[in-house]
A tleap script that builds the chain and sets N, CA, C and O, in Angstrom:
source leaprc.protein.ff14SB
mol = sequence {
  NMET ILE ALA THR ALA ALA TYR ASN GLU ALA
  VAL ARG ARG HIE PHE ALA ASP PRO ARG HIE
  ALA GLY ASP LEU GLN LYS ASP HIE ASP LEU
  THR LEU VAL ALA ASP VAL SER GLU SER ALA
  GLU GLY ALA HIE ILE VAL MET SER ALA GLY
  ILE ARG GLY ASP THR ILE ALA GLY MET ALA
  PHE ARG VAL ARG GLY CYS PRO HIE LEU ILE
  ALA ALA LEU GLU LEU ALA CYS ARG ILE LEU
  THR ASP GLN PRO VAL ALA SER LEU GLU ASN
  PHE ASP SER ALA ASN ILE THR GLU GLU LEU
  SER VAL PRO VAL GLU LYS ALA GLY ARG ILE
  LEU LEU LEU GLU ASP ALA LEU ALA THR LEU
  TRP ALA GLN TYR ALA SER ALA GLU CASP
}
set mol.1.N position { 27.141 -59.331 20.790 }
set mol.1.CA position { 26.611 -58.374 19.243 }
set mol.1.C position { 28.108 -57.150 19.109 }
set mol.1.O position { 28.998 -56.557 19.719 }
set mol.2.N position { 27.642 -57.340 18.160 }
set mol.2.CA position { 29.258 -56.256 17.348 }
set mol.2.C position { 28.379 -55.094 16.906 }
set mol.2.O position { 27.226 -54.940 16.504 }
set mol.3.N position { 29.574 -54.258 17.195 }
set mol.3.CA position { 29.043 -52.874 16.958 }
set mol.3.C position { 29.366 -52.650 15.474 }
set mol.3.O position { 30.455 -52.732 14.906 }
set mol.4.N position { 27.851 -52.271 14.862 }
set mol.4.CA position { 27.832 -52.384 13.297 }
set mol.4.C position { 28.621 -51.307 12.267 }
set mol.4.O position { 28.839 -51.348 11.056 }
set mol.5.N position { 29.027 -50.087 13.572 }
set mol.5.CA position { 29.892 -48.903 12.307 }
set mol.5.C position { 31.318 -49.511 12.124 }
set mol.5.O position { 32.194 -48.896 11.516 }
set mol.6.N position { 31.545 -50.930 12.759 }
set mol.6.CA position { 33.153 -51.152 12.571 }
set mol.6.C position { 33.250 -52.062 11.494 }
set mol.6.O position { 34.221 -52.188 10.747 }
set mol.7.N position { 31.868 -52.878 11.449 }
set mol.7.CA position { 31.694 -53.592 10.235 }
set mol.7.C position { 31.084 -53.370 8.882 }
set mol.7.O position { 30.230 -52.498 8.723 }
set mol.8.N position { 31.605 -54.327 7.662 }
set mol.8.CA position { 30.574 -54.130 6.735 }
set mol.8.C position { 29.437 -54.770 6.704 }
set mol.8.O position { 29.179 -55.370 7.747 }
set mol.9.N position { 28.444 -54.872 5.619 }
set mol.9.CA position { 27.612 -55.951 5.902 }
set mol.9.C position { 27.928 -57.493 5.633 }
set mol.9.O position { 27.199 -58.274 6.245 }
set mol.10.N position { 28.921 -58.055 4.795 }
set mol.10.CA position { 29.446 -58.864 4.790 }
set mol.10.C position { 30.353 -59.808 6.101 }
set mol.10.O position { 30.333 -61.032 6.231 }
set mol.11.N position { 30.909 -59.072 6.736 }
set mol.11.CA position { 31.286 -59.426 7.972 }
set mol.11.C position { 30.144 -59.742 8.895 }
set mol.11.O position { 30.043 -60.834 9.454 }
set mol.12.N position { 28.988 -58.415 9.093 }
set mol.12.CA position { 27.834 -59.097 9.984 }
set mol.12.C position { 26.969 -60.023 9.629 }
set mol.12.O position { 26.369 -60.653 10.500 }
set mol.13.N position { 26.765 -60.255 8.310 }
set mol.13.CA position { 26.482 -61.404 7.567 }
set mol.13.C position { 26.927 -62.882 8.002 }
set mol.13.O position { 26.110 -63.733 8.354 }
set mol.14.N position { 28.178 -63.074 7.945 }
set mol.14.CA position { 29.151 -64.162 7.972 }
set mol.14.C position { 29.562 -64.522 9.645 }
set mol.14.O position { 29.840 -65.614 10.141 }
set mol.15.N position { 29.470 -62.992 10.366 }
set mol.15.CA position { 29.602 -63.565 11.349 }
set mol.15.C position { 28.387 -63.985 12.508 }
set mol.15.O position { 28.530 -64.562 13.586 }
set mol.16.N position { 27.096 -63.442 11.827 }
set mol.16.CA position { 26.017 -63.767 12.568 }
set mol.16.C position { 25.625 -65.259 12.353 }
set mol.16.O position { 24.960 -65.799 13.237 }
set mol.17.N position { 26.016 -66.026 11.151 }
set mol.17.CA position { 25.674 -67.127 10.893 }
set mol.17.C position { 26.544 -68.080 10.582 }
set mol.17.O position { 26.261 -68.779 9.609 }
set mol.18.N position { 27.746 -68.334 11.284 }
set mol.18.CA position { 28.455 -69.289 10.934 }
set mol.18.C position { 28.054 -70.664 11.069 }
set mol.18.O position { 27.950 -71.261 12.140 }
set mol.19.N position { 27.814 -71.178 9.810 }
set mol.19.CA position { 27.398 -72.408 9.714 }
set mol.19.C position { 28.221 -73.655 9.867 }
set mol.19.O position { 27.822 -74.794 10.113 }
set mol.20.N position { 29.556 -73.186 9.656 }
set mol.20.CA position { 31.040 -73.675 9.934 }
set mol.20.C position { 31.529 -74.390 11.543 }
set mol.20.O position { 32.016 -75.391 12.068 }
set mol.21.N position { 31.093 -73.308 11.757 }
set mol.21.CA position { 31.716 -73.131 13.485 }
set mol.21.C position { 31.332 -74.875 14.329 }
set mol.21.O position { 30.245 -75.411 14.547 }
set mol.22.N position { 32.510 -75.264 14.572 }
set mol.22.CA position { 32.323 -76.134 15.323 }
set mol.22.C position { 33.445 -77.627 14.666 }
set mol.22.O position { 34.612 -77.603 14.274 }
set mol.23.N position { 32.481 -78.759 14.783 }
set mol.23.CA position { 33.145 -80.058 14.623 }
set mol.23.C position { 32.742 -80.266 13.504 }
set mol.23.O position { 31.664 -79.800 13.133 }
set mol.24.N position { 33.789 -81.275 12.439 }
set mol.24.CA position { 33.068 -81.573 11.633 }
set mol.24.C position { 32.105 -82.825 11.745 }
set mol.24.O position { 32.485 -83.575 12.645 }
set mol.25.N position { 30.995 -83.258 11.108 }
set mol.25.CA position { 29.848 -83.774 11.423 }
set mol.25.C position { 29.764 -84.892 10.765 }
set mol.25.O position { 29.142 -85.734 11.413 }
set mol.26.N position { 30.259 -85.389 9.379 }
set mol.26.CA position { 30.380 -86.652 8.973 }
set mol.26.C position { 31.794 -86.984 8.724 }
set mol.26.O position { 32.835 -86.328 8.762 }
set mol.27.N position { 31.468 -88.356 8.426 }
set mol.27.CA position { 32.789 -89.107 8.535 }
set mol.27.C position { 33.504 -88.936 6.996 }
set mol.27.O position { 32.682 -88.588 6.148 }
set mol.28.N position { 34.182 -89.025 6.748 }
set mol.28.CA position { 35.161 -88.770 5.701 }
set mol.28.C position { 36.574 -89.657 5.413 }
set mol.28.O position { 37.495 -89.641 6.230 }
set mol.29.N position { 36.633 -90.387 4.228 }
set mol.29.CA position { 37.805 -90.848 3.492 }
set mol.29.C position { 39.097 -90.347 4.612 }
set mol.29.O position { 39.933 -91.101 5.110 }
set mol.30.N position { 38.989 -89.076 4.795 }
set mol.30.CA position { 40.589 -88.289 5.141 }
set mol.30.C position { 40.102 -86.969 5.932 }
set mol.30.O position { 39.421 -86.064 5.449 }
set mol.31.N position { 40.675 -87.065 7.461 }
set mol.31.CA position { 40.364 -85.707 8.067 }
set mol.31.C position { 41.520 -84.962 8.647 }
set mol.31.O position { 42.380 -85.291 9.464 }
set mol.32.N position { 41.262 -83.732 7.907 }
set mol.32.CA position { 42.619 -82.847 8.248 }
set mol.32.C position { 42.352 -82.091 9.128 }
set mol.32.O position { 41.175 -81.783 9.316 }
set mol.33.N position { 43.478 -81.525 10.000 }
set mol.33.CA position { 43.570 -80.467 11.034 }
set mol.33.C position { 44.162 -79.704 11.076 }
set mol.33.O position { 45.295 -80.136 10.869 }
set mol.34.N position { 44.184 -78.734 11.222 }
set mol.34.CA position { 44.904 -77.444 11.883 }
set mol.34.C position { 44.638 -76.775 12.668 }
set mol.34.O position { 43.509 -76.355 12.923 }
set mol.35.N position { 45.995 -76.454 13.412 }
set mol.35.CA position { 45.928 -75.466 14.885 }
set mol.35.C position { 46.710 -74.671 14.143 }
set mol.35.O position { 47.483 -74.928 13.220 }
set mol.36.N position { 46.459 -73.840 14.580 }
set mol.36.CA position { 47.517 -72.448 14.144 }
set mol.36.C position { 47.089 -71.122 15.008 }
set mol.36.O position { 45.909 -70.775 14.957 }
set mol.37.N position { 47.989 -70.394 15.775 }
set mol.37.CA position { 47.726 -68.950 16.499 }
set mol.37.C position { 48.649 -67.948 16.590 }
set mol.37.O position { 49.854 -68.100 16.393 }
set mol.38.N position { 48.178 -67.059 16.846 }
set mol.38.CA position { 49.448 -65.608 16.673 }
set mol.38.C position { 49.020 -65.361 18.387 }
set mol.38.O position { 47.959 -65.276 19.004 }
set mol.39.N position { 50.212 -65.314 18.677 }
set mol.39.CA position { 50.653 -64.901 20.076 }
set mol.39.C position { 50.217 -63.854 20.428 }
set mol.39.O position { 49.505 -63.973 21.425 }
set mol.40.N position { 50.349 -62.533 19.943 }
set mol.40.CA position { 50.372 -61.149 20.270 }
set mol.40.C position { 49.047 -60.446 20.208 }
set mol.40.O position { 48.923 -59.291 20.615 }
set mol.41.N position { 48.036 -61.154 19.690 }
set mol.41.CA position { 46.811 -60.395 19.913 }
set mol.41.C position { 45.889 -61.587 20.058 }
set mol.41.O position { 44.687 -61.458 19.830 }
set mol.42.N position { 46.481 -62.893 20.478 }
set mol.42.CA position { 45.854 -64.169 21.241 }
set mol.42.C position { 44.836 -65.019 20.043 }
set mol.42.O position { 44.100 -65.996 20.181 }
set mol.43.N position { 45.067 -64.423 19.196 }
set mol.43.CA position { 43.944 -65.624 17.926 }
set mol.43.C position { 44.282 -66.889 17.697 }
set mol.43.O position { 45.416 -67.249 17.382 }
set mol.44.N position { 43.535 -67.455 17.812 }
set mol.44.CA position { 44.021 -69.047 17.621 }
set mol.44.C position { 42.437 -69.778 16.718 }
set mol.44.O position { 41.257 -69.577 17.005 }
set mol.45.N position { 43.009 -70.617 15.626 }
set mol.45.CA position { 42.345 -71.271 15.112 }
set mol.45.C position { 42.214 -72.614 14.661 }
set mol.45.O position { 42.650 -72.717 13.515 }
set mol.46.N position { 41.777 -73.688 15.129 }
set mol.46.CA position { 41.303 -74.842 14.528 }
set mol.46.C position { 40.980 -75.120 13.171 }
set mol.46.O position { 40.071 -74.338 12.894 }
set mol.47.N position { 41.200 -75.707 12.341 }
set mol.47.CA position { 40.463 -75.796 11.198 }
set mol.47.C position { 40.479 -77.105 10.616 }
set mol.47.O position { 41.506 -77.699 10.288 }
set mol.48.N position { 39.147 -77.597 10.482 }
set mol.48.CA position { 39.204 -78.975 10.110 }
set mol.48.C position { 38.657 -79.195 8.057 }
set mol.48.O position { 38.075 -78.367 7.356 }
set mol.49.N position { 39.008 -80.188 7.787 }
set mol.49.CA position { 38.506 -80.151 6.392 }
set mol.49.C position { 38.507 -82.006 5.835 }
set mol.49.O position { 39.514 -82.666 5.580 }
set mol.50.N position { 37.038 -82.489 5.772 }
set mol.50.CA position { 36.825 -83.316 5.558 }
set mol.50.C position { 36.945 -83.795 4.171 }
set mol.50.O position { 36.081 -83.367 3.404 }
set mol.51.N position { 37.950 -84.698 3.620 }
set mol.51.CA position { 38.380 -85.055 2.533 }
set mol.51.C position { 37.395 -86.176 1.534 }
set mol.51.O position { 37.491 -87.280 2.070 }
set mol.52.N position { 36.793 -86.233 0.698 }
set mol.52.CA position { 36.279 -87.565 0.085 }
set mol.52.C position { 37.159 -87.635 -1.646 }
set mol.52.O position { 37.034 -86.590 -2.284 }
set mol.53.N position { 37.721 -88.410 -2.125 }
set mol.53.CA position { 38.478 -88.831 -2.877 }
set mol.53.C position { 39.146 -87.374 -2.830 }
set mol.53.O position { 39.875 -86.886 -1.967 }
set mol.54.N position { 38.748 -86.927 -3.829 }
set mol.54.CA position { 40.108 -85.835 -4.193 }
set mol.54.C position { 38.951 -84.349 -3.721 }
set mol.54.O position { 39.590 -83.340 -4.022 }
set mol.55.N position { 38.214 -84.129 -3.405 }
set mol.55.CA position { 37.044 -83.398 -3.008 }
set mol.55.C position { 36.958 -83.064 -1.912 }
set mol.55.O position { 36.905 -83.964 -1.073 }
set mol.56.N position { 36.902 -81.470 -1.394 }
set mol.56.CA position { 36.875 -81.111 0.260 }
set mol.56.C position { 35.132 -81.084 0.522 }
set mol.56.O position { 34.283 -80.256 0.194 }
set mol.57.N position { 35.047 -82.326 1.229 }
set mol.57.CA position { 33.705 -82.839 1.368 }
set mol.57.C position { 32.736 -81.899 2.726 }
set mol.57.O position { 31.531 -81.863 2.974 }
set mol.58.N position { 33.776 -81.318 3.289 }
set mol.58.CA position { 33.266 -80.259 4.958 }
set mol.58.C position { 34.087 -80.083 5.289 }
set mol.58.O position { 35.098 -80.781 5.364 }
set mol.59.N position { 33.807 -78.759 5.680 }
set mol.59.CA position { 35.167 -78.025 6.732 }
set mol.59.C position { 34.524 -77.451 8.061 }
set mol.59.O position { 33.296 -77.460 8.143 }
set mol.60.N position { 34.991 -77.144 8.706 }
set mol.60.CA position { 34.717 -76.724 10.167 }
set mol.60.C position { 35.407 -75.950 10.571 }
set mol.60.O position { 36.340 -75.819 9.779 }
set mol.61.N position { 35.525 -75.154 11.607 }
set mol.61.CA position { 36.272 -74.200 12.564 }
set mol.61.C position { 36.067 -74.135 13.883 }
set mol.61.O position { 35.011 -74.628 14.279 }
set mol.62.N position { 36.642 -73.757 14.511 }
set mol.62.CA position { 36.898 -73.188 16.020 }
set mol.62.C position { 37.776 -72.236 16.278 }
set mol.62.O position { 38.882 -72.745 16.096 }
set mol.63.N position { 37.891 -71.158 16.595 }
set mol.63.CA position { 38.228 -69.557 16.787 }
set mol.63.C position { 38.077 -68.761 17.805 }
set mol.63.O position { 37.058 -68.369 18.374 }
set mol.64.N position { 39.085 -68.575 17.970 }
set mol.64.CA position { 39.425 -67.272 19.349 }
set mol.64.C position { 39.910 -65.937 18.456 }
set mol.64.O position { 41.085 -65.699 18.175 }
set mol.65.N position { 38.995 -65.284 18.147 }
set mol.65.CA position { 39.407 -63.988 17.350 }
set mol.65.C position { 38.263 -62.768 17.151 }
set mol.65.O position { 37.237 -62.925 17.812 }
set mol.66.N position { 38.324 -61.819 16.479 }
set mol.66.CA position { 37.785 -60.838 16.263 }
set mol.66.C position { 36.960 -61.488 14.938 }
set mol.66.O position { 37.368 -62.409 14.231 }
set mol.67.N position { 35.524 -60.658 14.782 }
set mol.67.CA position { 34.638 -60.949 13.948 }
set mol.67.C position { 35.029 -60.790 12.475 }
set mol.67.O position { 34.286 -61.131 11.554 }
set mol.68.N position { 36.352 -60.203 12.299 }
set mol.68.CA position { 36.686 -59.835 10.791 }
set mol.68.C position { 37.298 -61.576 10.480 }
set mol.68.O position { 36.977 -62.209 9.474 }
set mol.69.N position { 38.349 -62.195 11.740 }
set mol.69.CA position { 38.472 -63.383 11.762 }
set mol.69.C position { 37.861 -64.221 11.260 }
set mol.69.O position { 38.090 -64.817 10.207 }
set mol.70.N position { 36.471 -64.406 12.464 }
set mol.70.CA position { 35.266 -65.658 11.873 }
set mol.70.C position { 34.858 -65.366 11.199 }
set mol.70.O position { 34.482 -66.330 10.532 }
set mol.71.N position { 34.402 -63.880 10.490 }
set mol.71.CA position { 33.591 -63.796 8.842 }
set mol.71.C position { 34.599 -64.231 7.670 }
set mol.71.O position { 34.193 -64.430 6.525 }
set mol.72.N position { 35.717 -64.340 7.980 }
set mol.72.CA position { 37.159 -64.827 6.786 }
set mol.72.C position { 36.606 -66.319 6.874 }
set mol.72.O position { 36.248 -66.907 5.854 }
set mol.73.N position { 36.546 -66.968 8.263 }
set mol.73.CA position { 36.823 -67.996 8.002 }
set mol.73.C position { 35.839 -68.669 7.944 }
set mol.73.O position { 35.947 -69.810 7.494 }
set mol.74.N position { 34.719 -68.236 8.328 }
set mol.74.CA position { 33.290 -68.990 7.703 }
set mol.74.C position { 33.102 -68.854 5.965 }
set mol.74.O position { 32.554 -69.696 5.254 }
set mol.75.N position { 33.684 -67.624 5.534 }
set mol.75.CA position { 33.348 -67.537 4.228 }
set mol.75.C position { 34.386 -68.143 3.361 }
set mol.75.O position { 34.118 -68.088 2.161 }
set mol.76.N position { 35.778 -68.846 3.758 }
set mol.76.CA position { 36.699 -69.612 3.183 }
set mol.76.C position { 35.903 -70.985 3.355 }
set mol.76.O position { 35.890 -71.815 2.445 }
set mol.77.N position { 35.378 -71.142 4.314 }
set mol.77.CA position { 34.739 -72.772 3.966 }
set mol.77.C position { 33.497 -72.608 3.195 }
set mol.77.O position { 33.136 -73.547 2.487 }
set mol.78.N position { 32.831 -71.579 3.244 }
set mol.78.CA position { 31.885 -71.851 2.287 }
set mol.78.C position { 32.153 -71.921 0.763 }
set mol.78.O position { 31.585 -72.651 -0.049 }
set mol.79.N position { 33.004 -71.132 0.570 }
set mol.79.CA position { 33.950 -71.095 -0.725 }
set mol.79.C position { 34.352 -72.550 -1.001 }
set mol.79.O position { 33.815 -73.124 -1.948 }
set mol.80.N position { 35.211 -73.158 -0.283 }
set mol.80.CA position { 36.224 -74.413 -0.391 }
set mol.80.C position { 35.165 -75.724 -0.563 }
set mol.80.O position { 35.219 -76.474 -1.538 }
set mol.81.N position { 34.058 -75.900 0.697 }
set mol.81.CA position { 33.452 -77.103 0.517 }
set mol.81.C position { 32.983 -77.025 -0.949 }
set mol.81.O position { 32.511 -76.095 -1.603 }
set mol.82.N position { 33.333 -78.600 -1.318 }
set mol.82.CA position { 32.520 -79.014 -2.674 }
set mol.82.C position { 33.525 -78.820 -3.520 }
set mol.82.O position { 33.161 -79.142 -4.651 }
set mol.83.N position { 34.909 -78.342 -3.488 }
set mol.83.CA position { 36.032 -77.739 -4.746 }
set mol.83.C position { 37.018 -78.889 -4.020 }
set mol.83.O position { 36.962 -79.460 -2.931 }
set mol.84.N position { 37.901 -78.947 -5.096 }
set mol.84.CA position { 39.211 -79.787 -4.992 }
set mol.84.C position { 39.932 -79.700 -4.429 }
set mol.84.O position { 40.295 -78.533 -4.279 }
set mol.85.N position { 40.711 -80.740 -3.686 }
set mol.85.CA position { 41.258 -80.335 -2.576 }
set mol.85.C position { 42.630 -79.655 -3.011 }
set mol.85.O position { 43.354 -79.029 -2.237 }
set mol.86.N position { 42.781 -79.782 -3.820 }
set mol.86.CA position { 44.346 -78.598 -4.643 }
set mol.86.C position { 43.608 -77.076 -4.246 }
set mol.86.O position { 44.340 -76.088 -4.319 }
set mol.87.N position { 42.515 -76.929 -3.928 }
set mol.87.CA position { 42.166 -75.300 -3.852 }
set mol.87.C position { 42.533 -74.983 -2.467 }
set mol.87.O position { 42.246 -73.855 -2.066 }
set mol.88.N position { 43.256 -75.984 -1.497 }
set mol.88.CA position { 43.920 -75.540 -0.512 }
set mol.88.C position { 44.952 -74.557 -0.394 }
set mol.88.O position { 45.147 -73.639 0.402 }
set mol.89.N position { 45.776 -75.144 -1.750 }
set mol.89.CA position { 46.970 -74.970 -1.951 }
set mol.89.C position { 46.949 -73.368 -2.482 }
set mol.89.O position { 47.566 -72.397 -2.046 }
set mol.90.N position { 46.023 -73.477 -3.564 }
set mol.90.CA position { 45.836 -72.044 -4.195 }
set mol.90.C position { 44.950 -70.769 -3.906 }
set mol.90.O position { 44.676 -69.709 -4.468 }
set mol.91.N position { 44.646 -71.429 -2.734 }
set mol.91.CA position { 43.747 -70.371 -2.003 }
set mol.91.C position { 44.144 -68.762 -1.866 }
set mol.91.O position { 45.181 -68.510 -1.251 }
set mol.92.N position { 43.403 -67.715 -2.386 }
set mol.92.CA position { 44.168 -66.489 -2.281 }
set mol.92.C position { 43.133 -65.553 -1.533 }
set mol.92.O position { 42.162 -64.991 -2.038 }
set mol.93.N position { 43.627 -65.503 0.001 }
set mol.93.CA position { 42.579 -64.661 0.801 }
set mol.93.C position { 42.691 -63.050 0.585 }
set mol.93.O position { 42.754 -62.243 1.512 }
set mol.94.N position { 42.701 -62.795 -0.506 }
set mol.94.CA position { 43.062 -61.140 -0.834 }
set mol.94.C position { 41.318 -61.068 -1.212 }
set mol.94.O position { 40.635 -60.137 -0.786 }
set mol.95.N position { 40.771 -62.113 -2.008 }
set mol.95.CA position { 38.998 -61.447 -2.138 }
set mol.95.C position { 38.655 -61.576 -0.864 }
set mol.95.O position { 37.737 -60.793 -0.621 }
set mol.96.N position { 38.991 -62.255 0.145 }
set mol.96.CA position { 38.282 -62.147 1.023 }
set mol.96.C position { 38.402 -61.119 1.989 }
set mol.96.O position { 37.517 -60.595 2.666 }
set mol.97.N position { 39.900 -60.854 1.949 }
set mol.97.CA position { 40.283 -59.333 2.801 }
set mol.97.C position { 39.376 -58.230 2.089 }
set mol.97.O position { 38.965 -57.356 2.852 }
set mol.98.N position { 39.095 -58.155 1.093 }
set mol.98.CA position { 38.729 -57.325 0.320 }
set mol.98.C position { 36.844 -57.514 0.371 }
set mol.98.O position { 36.013 -56.624 0.552 }
set mol.99.N position { 36.697 -58.477 0.221 }
set mol.99.CA position { 35.158 -58.544 0.421 }
set mol.99.C position { 34.677 -58.397 2.172 }
set mol.99.O position { 33.480 -58.449 2.458 }
set mol.100.N position { 35.343 -58.282 2.856 }
set mol.100.CA position { 34.819 -58.296 4.376 }
set mol.100.C position { 35.344 -56.566 4.619 }
set mol.100.O position { 34.522 -55.846 5.185 }
set mol.101.N position { 36.642 -55.957 4.208 }
set mol.101.CA position { 36.942 -54.821 4.073 }
set mol.101.C position { 37.658 -54.764 5.197 }
set mol.101.O position { 37.473 -53.826 5.972 }
set mol.102.N position { 38.706 -55.875 5.502 }
set mol.102.CA position { 39.445 -56.230 6.557 }
set mol.102.C position { 40.560 -54.433 6.919 }
set mol.102.O position { 41.614 -54.388 6.286 }
set mol.103.N position { 40.368 -53.664 7.494 }
set mol.103.CA position { 41.328 -53.113 7.850 }
set mol.103.C position { 42.824 -53.345 8.056 }
set mol.103.O position { 43.119 -54.318 8.751 }
set mol.104.N position { 43.820 -52.592 7.553 }
set mol.104.CA position { 45.216 -53.266 7.447 }
set mol.104.C position { 45.535 -53.921 8.841 }
set mol.104.O position { 45.833 -55.107 8.985 }
set mol.105.N position { 45.420 -52.884 9.964 }
set mol.105.CA position { 45.632 -53.574 11.477 }
set mol.105.C position { 45.337 -54.650 11.530 }
set mol.105.O position { 46.098 -55.420 12.116 }
set mol.106.N position { 44.215 -55.106 10.988 }
set mol.106.CA position { 43.738 -56.633 11.318 }
set mol.106.C position { 44.325 -57.818 10.473 }
set mol.106.O position { 44.355 -59.011 10.772 }
set mol.107.N position { 44.889 -57.048 9.085 }
set mol.107.CA position { 45.570 -58.105 8.308 }
set mol.107.C position { 46.220 -59.209 8.466 }
set mol.107.O position { 46.083 -60.245 7.814 }
set mol.108.N position { 46.942 -59.000 9.340 }
set mol.108.CA position { 47.683 -60.296 9.984 }
set mol.108.C position { 47.075 -61.085 10.730 }
set mol.108.O position { 47.842 -61.903 11.239 }
set mol.109.N position { 45.663 -61.239 11.119 }
set mol.109.CA position { 44.872 -62.126 11.424 }
set mol.109.C position { 44.335 -63.067 10.646 }
set mol.109.O position { 44.102 -64.252 10.884 }
set mol.110.N position { 44.071 -62.071 9.178 }
set mol.110.CA position { 43.782 -63.024 8.093 }
set mol.110.C position { 45.009 -64.102 7.566 }
set mol.110.O position { 44.796 -65.219 7.093 }
set mol.111.N position { 46.059 -63.605 7.729 }
set mol.111.CA position { 47.438 -64.511 7.786 }
set mol.111.C position { 47.480 -65.870 8.465 }
set mol.111.O position { 48.265 -66.805 8.310 }
set mol.112.N position { 46.309 -65.715 9.344 }
set mol.112.CA position { 46.394 -67.087 10.119 }
set mol.112.C position { 45.472 -67.809 9.526 }
set mol.112.O position { 45.649 -69.012 9.717 }
set mol.113.N position { 44.345 -67.492 8.736 }
set mol.113.CA position { 43.183 -68.408 7.396 }
set mol.113.C position { 44.496 -68.897 6.428 }
set mol.113.O position { 44.112 -69.842 5.738 }
set mol.114.N position { 45.686 -68.618 6.195 }
set mol.114.CA position { 46.387 -68.410 5.159 }
set mol.114.C position { 47.420 -69.825 5.995 }
set mol.114.O position { 47.538 -70.925 5.456 }
set mol.115.N position { 47.892 -69.568 6.987 }
set mol.115.CA position { 48.761 -70.503 7.983 }
set mol.115.C position { 47.968 -71.883 7.801 }
set mol.115.O position { 48.487 -72.821 7.195 }
set mol.116.N position { 46.718 -71.956 8.341 }
set mol.116.CA position { 45.894 -73.087 8.722 }
set mol.116.C position { 45.798 -73.686 7.029 }
set mol.116.O position { 46.445 -74.700 6.766 }
set mol.117.N position { 45.085 -73.108 6.077 }
set mol.117.CA position { 44.830 -73.899 4.754 }
set mol.117.C position { 46.041 -74.509 4.220 }
set mol.117.O position { 46.005 -75.605 3.661 }
set mol.118.N position { 47.477 -73.611 4.425 }
set mol.118.CA position { 48.532 -74.402 3.950 }
set mol.118.C position { 49.360 -75.297 4.725 }
set mol.118.O position { 50.327 -75.969 4.365 }
set mol.119.N position { 48.711 -75.164 6.053 }
set mol.119.CA position { 49.019 -76.472 7.023 }
set mol.119.C position { 47.739 -77.868 6.187 }
set mol.119.O position { 48.045 -78.986 5.774 }
set mol.120.N position { 46.663 -77.350 6.199 }
set mol.120.CA position { 45.713 -78.286 5.769 }
set mol.120.C position { 46.179 -79.204 4.353 }
set mol.120.O position { 46.031 -80.385 4.039 }
set mol.121.N position { 46.752 -78.133 3.755 }
set mol.121.CA position { 47.302 -78.801 2.519 }
set mol.121.C position { 48.133 -79.290 2.642 }
set mol.121.O position { 48.017 -80.298 1.945 }
set mol.122.N position { 49.390 -79.300 3.288 }
set mol.122.CA position { 50.921 -79.939 3.645 }
set mol.122.C position { 50.616 -81.354 4.180 }
set mol.122.O position { 51.346 -82.309 3.917 }
set mol.123.N position { 49.326 -81.464 5.067 }
set mol.123.CA position { 48.775 -83.164 5.566 }
set mol.123.C position { 48.416 -83.433 4.312 }
set mol.123.O position { 49.276 -84.184 3.853 }
set mol.124.N position { 47.603 -83.213 3.529 }
set mol.124.CA position { 46.689 -83.810 2.710 }
set mol.124.C position { 48.345 -84.184 1.732 }
set mol.124.O position { 48.812 -85.322 1.771 }
set mol.125.N position { 48.823 -83.409 1.180 }
set mol.125.CA position { 50.066 -83.767 0.480 }
set mol.125.C position { 51.233 -85.120 1.326 }
set mol.125.O position { 51.957 -85.757 0.561 }
set mol.126.N position { 51.266 -85.271 2.064 }
set mol.126.CA position { 52.163 -85.866 2.731 }
set mol.126.C position { 51.078 -87.426 3.469 }
set mol.126.O position { 51.502 -88.443 4.018 }
set mol.127.N position { 49.863 -87.078 3.218 }
set mol.127.CA position { 48.917 -88.454 3.232 }
set mol.127.C position { 48.749 -89.114 1.847 }
set mol.127.O position { 48.394 -90.275 1.640 }
set mol.128.N position { 49.101 -88.066 0.830 }
set mol.128.CA position { 49.114 -88.662 -0.515 }
set mol.128.C position { 50.525 -89.537 -0.732 }
set mol.128.O position { 50.324 -90.485 -1.492 }
set mol.129.N position { 51.847 -89.453 -0.270 }
set mol.129.CA position { 52.828 -89.682 -0.597 }
set mol.129.C position { 52.868 -91.239 0.351 }
set mol.129.O position { 53.868 -91.956 0.318 }
savepdb mol mol.pdb
quit
């Protein structure tokens, strides 16, 4: 259980119900996988996106990290599912950072989310070539 004083309601809600945690469950036309880590704090993300046509049909993640990072991944997956694949390229994590009230000292962990999404986009772009 997480201490409630350190986390706002949005963090507690997304941390408590990570519907996208685990592996993708359906077959997709294309499955993208990003594996990123940050050595200083030991945070590690494996994020998957299932693509159908030009749409993100499903997303999933596995993570080792703090509640802010777990909540950020869950929120990003909820936002991006059913959106155009190009949303990966243009995703702005600033809204997530604000909604989750991520402290400045943890902002670097949210950059891992950006790295994962950039990796997924790069894989998609090279698969399209």
